[in-house]
C-alpha positions in Angstrom: 103.0 140.0 60.8 106.3 140.3 59.0 108.7 137.6 59.4 110.9 139.3 62.0 107.8 140.1 64.2 106.9 136.4 64.0 110.4 135.3 64.9 110.2 137.5 68.0 106.9 136.1 69.0 108.4 132.6 68.8 111.2 133.7 70.9 108.9 135.2 73.6 106.8 131.8 73.5 110.2 129.9 74.1 111.0 132.5 77.0 107.7 132.1 78.5 107.6 128.1 78.4 104.8 128.1 76.0 106.9 126.0 73.6 109.2 123.2 75.3 112.7 124.1 75.0 114.3 120.8 76.0 111.9 118.8 73.9 113.0 120.8 71.0 116.5 120.8 71.6 116.6 117.2 71.9 114.8 116.6 68.6 116.3 119.4 66.5 119.7 119.9 67.9 121.4 118.1 64.9 119.6 120.3 62.5 120.8 123.3 64.4 124.3 122.3 64.3 124.7 121.1 68.0 126.7 118.2 69.1 125.5 115.9 71.7 128.1 117.3 74.2 127.3 120.9 73.3 123.6 119.9 73.9 124.0 118.5 77.4 126.3 121.5 78.2 123.5 123.9 77.3 121.1 122.0 79.5 123.5 122.1 82.4 123.7 125.9 81.7 119.8 126.0 81.8 119.7 123.9 85.1 122.2 126.1 86.8 120.5 129.4 85.8 116.9 128.3 86.2 116.9 126.0 89.1 120.0 127.2 91.0 120.2 130.8 90.2 123.8 130.6 89.0 124.3 132.5 85.8 127.8 132.1 85.3 129.0 128.4 86.4 132.5 127.8 86.2 134.2 125.2 84.1 135.0 123.4 87.4 131.4 123.3 88.5 130.2 122.1 85.0 132.9 119.4 84.9 131.5 118.1 88.1 128.3 117.3 86.4 129.6 115.9 83.0 132.2 113.3 82.1 134.7 115.9 80.7 137.8 117.8 82.0 137.6 121.5 82.7 139.8 122.1 79.5 137.2 120.5 77.3 134.5 122.2 79.1 136.2 125.5 78.3 136.7 124.5 74.6 133.0 123.4 74.2 131.9 126.7 75.6 133.9 128.5 73.1 132.5 126.7 70.4 128.8 127.4 71.5 129.9 131.2 71.6 131.6 130.9 68.1 128.4 129.1 66.8 126.1 131.9 68.0 124.1 129.8 70.7 125.4 131.4 73.9 126.5 135.0 74.6 128.5 136.3 77.5 126.9 139.6 79.0 127.8 141.7 81.9 125.4 142.4 84.5 125.1 143.0 88.2 124.6 140.8 91.2 122.5 141.3 94.3 125.2 143.2 96.0 125.5 145.6 92.8 128.9 144.3 91.7 129.7 143.8 88.1 129.5 140.2 87.0 129.3 138.0 84.0 126.6 135.7 82.8 125.6 133.2 80.1 122.6 134.3 78.0 120.9 131.6 76.1 118.7 134.2 74.1 120.9 133.8 71.1 120.1 129.9 70.9 116.4 130.9 71.3 116.8 133.2 68.5 118.4 130.4 66.3 115.6 128.0 67.5 112.9 130.5 66.5 114.7 131.0 63.2 114.8 127.2 62.7 111.2 127.1 63.4 110.2 129.8 61.1 112.5 129.0 58.2 113.9 125.6 58.8 117.6 126.7 58.7 120.3 127.6 61.3 121.8 131.2 61.0 125.5 130.5 60.7 126.8 129.5 57.1 129.7 127.2 56.4 132.0 130.1 55.3 131.2 131.9 58.4 132.3 128.9 60.4 135.5 128.7 58.5 136.5 132.3 59.0 135.8 131.9 62.8 137.8 128.8 62.9 140.8 130.4 61.0 140.7 133.5 63.2 140.6 131.5 66.5 143.4 129.3 65.4 145.5 132.3 64.5 144.6 134.1 67.5 145.4 131.1 69.9 148.8 130.9 67.9 149.9 134.1 68.6 148.8 134.3 72.1 150.3 130.8 73.0 147.1 129.8 74.8 143.4 129.0 74.5 141.7 132.3 74.6 138.7 132.7 77.1 135.1 132.7 76.5 134.9 136.3 77.0 137.5 136.9 74.3 135.7 134.4 72.2 132.7 136.7 72.6 134.9 139.6 71.6 136.1 138.1 68.6 132.7 137.1 67.5 131.5 140.5 68.1 134.1 142.0 65.6 132.9 139.7 62.9 129.2 139.6 63.5 128.4 143.2 64.9 131.2 145.3 64.0 131.5 143.8 60.7 135.2 143.9 60.4 136.6 141.7 57.8 138.6 138.7 58.6 141.8 140.1 56.9 141.4 143.4 58.9 141.3 141.6 62.1 144.5 139.6 61.1 146.3 142.7 60.3 145.3 144.4 63.7 146.5 141.2 65.4 149.9 141.7 63.5 150.1 145.1 64.6 149.4 144.1 68.4 152.4 141.4 67.9 154.7 144.1 66.4 154.0 146.5 69.5 154.4 143.5 72.0 150.9 144.1 73.3 149.0 140.9 72.8 145.6 141.6 74.5 142.2 142.2 73.0 141.5 145.5 74.4 144.4 147.0 72.2 143.5 145.1 69.3 139.9 146.4 69.7 141.5 149.9 69.7 143.4 149.4 66.7 140.3 148.0 64.9 138.4 151.2 66.3 141.0 153.6 65.1 140.9 151.9 61.6 137.2 152.3 61.4 137.0 155.9 62.5 139.6 156.5 59.6 137.5 154.6 56.9 140.0 151.8 56.8 138.0 148.8 55.8 140.3 146.3 54.0 143.7 144.5 54.9 145.4 146.4 52.1 144.4 149.7 53.4 145.3 149.0 56.9 148.8 147.6 55.8 149.4 150.9 53.5 148.2 153.1 56.6 150.7 151.1 58.9 153.6 151.4 56.2 153.0 155.1 55.8 152.9 155.6 59.6 156.1 154.0 60.3 157.5 155.8 57.2 156.8 159.2 58.6 158.3 158.3 61.8 161.5 157.1 60.1 161.9 160.2 57.6 161.6 162.4 60.8 165.1 161.1 62.0 164.5 161.8 65.4 166.0 158.4 66.7 168.6 155.8 65.4 167.2 152.4 64.4 167.5 150.8 67.8 165.8 153.6 69.6 163.3 153.8 66.8 161.9 150.3 67.5 161.4 151.0 71.2 159.8 154.5 70.4 157.5 152.9 67.8 155.8 150.9 70.6 154.8 153.9 72.8 153.9 155.9 69.6 151.9 153.5 68.3 149.9 152.8 71.5 149.3 156.5 71.8 148.0 156.5 68.2 145.4 153.8 68.9 144.4 155.3 72.0 144.3 158.7 70.9 146.2 160.0 73.8 
């Protein structure tokens, strides 16, 4: 059995309860990179899910059981997503309505990796990249981003493999277009990816070329051009 197969087997054992999840957490949480508060928060998520059938407890509900205010709960949930211990997924409730839920499968995968290799998955350089991007995004948005937005940002880095500089540039484009939302930024990144744009320098050059071509056309005066650029830029991203 290869290492990947062995790791999957360990995850299955964790899922079925043959390996005691709480005991491993309490004895190995430091090595995994979890703080004491994050550990207790994970245990609360487990209790809600496994004992009470609640897959997406609110910060208010979690705060009732912990000596933390809702804002602090929110921050620690975000940290768990960033570190790759918790994932926010979309599913359907009993009524068939779309809903969100916390998945602890990433935690179990990290635990399996720790059992097999003795090391957590996230490197210090990855943590630094996360921290810089989250700080920049929250600065531009003027607020704390939600756990779901945290998941999107993590996906850009981990799954889509967008570089830190490329995400920063897409954020800048969204600021210039006065469209500060993750859906818009995601459209920009997707458009660049389809055009083979991988680096910050390539994205900046493409944006400059786009704006220069609009200016050369001479269809509007400078005041009107600024307003038109917003709508033209948005259509360029959506492909509409």
